[in-house]
N, C-alpha and C positions, 0 to 999 in steps of 0.2 A: 657626569654631572647629574645631579638628582632632578627628577621631573617634578613639577608642581602638580599636586593632585587637584582635580576639579570636583567640586561638590555641587550636587543638584538640589539637595534638600537640607534643611536645618538639622535633621536627624543624622545625616551623613557627617556633617561637620561636628556634631556633638560626639558621635561615635569615634571619629578620628582624634578628637581632643581627649577622650577617655583613654584611647590606646596610647597616645603620647604621654599622658599623665602616668599610666601604669609603667611604661618603659622607663621614664625618668625616675620613678620611685624605685624600680628594681636596680637601675644603675647606681642610684644613691646608696642603696643598701650594700652593693658590692664595693663601692668606694669606701664606705664606712668600715666594712670588714677589713679591707686592706689597710686602711689608716690605723685602725686599732691594732692590727697585727704588727705594724711598724713600731708602735709605741710600747708594746709589751716587752718587758725585759726577758731575755732568755735565761733560764735557770742554769746555774753552773753545775756540771756533773762531777768535777773533781775539785780538790782544794786549790790546785794551781790555777784553775780557771776562776775560782772565787776570788783569789788574791789579785789576779790580773784584772778582773772586773772592778774590784774595789779601787785599785790604782787608777784605772782608766776613768772611773767616775770622779775620783778625787781630782785628777788633772783637769777634767772638764769643768768641775766646780771652780777650781782656782782660775782657770782661763776665763770663765764667765765673770768672776769677780774682778779680775784685772781689766777686762774689756769695759765693764760698767764704770770702773774707776777712771779709766782713760777717757771715756766718753763724757763723764761728768766733769772732769778737769777741763776738757776742751770746750764742751757746750753747756756747762753748768750755769753760766751767766744767763742763758735763755730762760731758765726755770726759777731764778731768784726774783723775789719781789723787790721792786725799786722803792726806795723811801721817797716820800713826798716832801 
């Protein structure tokens, strides 16, 4: 279990705050790098991989379209304006 640091002066508190701010900023940069690494598409090295990626992306797009259509059919009445 972590111990709670004790601070004797305001400068100690400000120094700890600055240290924590720097640590949070560094971790945020690491998370950002990892997140962008997940979103970057991997380049296909062969024509077979290119075709496989194209088919996979097409299936994903069709699946997303069908999901939105199903959700709008089920819950679409929530978003329609009611006539007065």
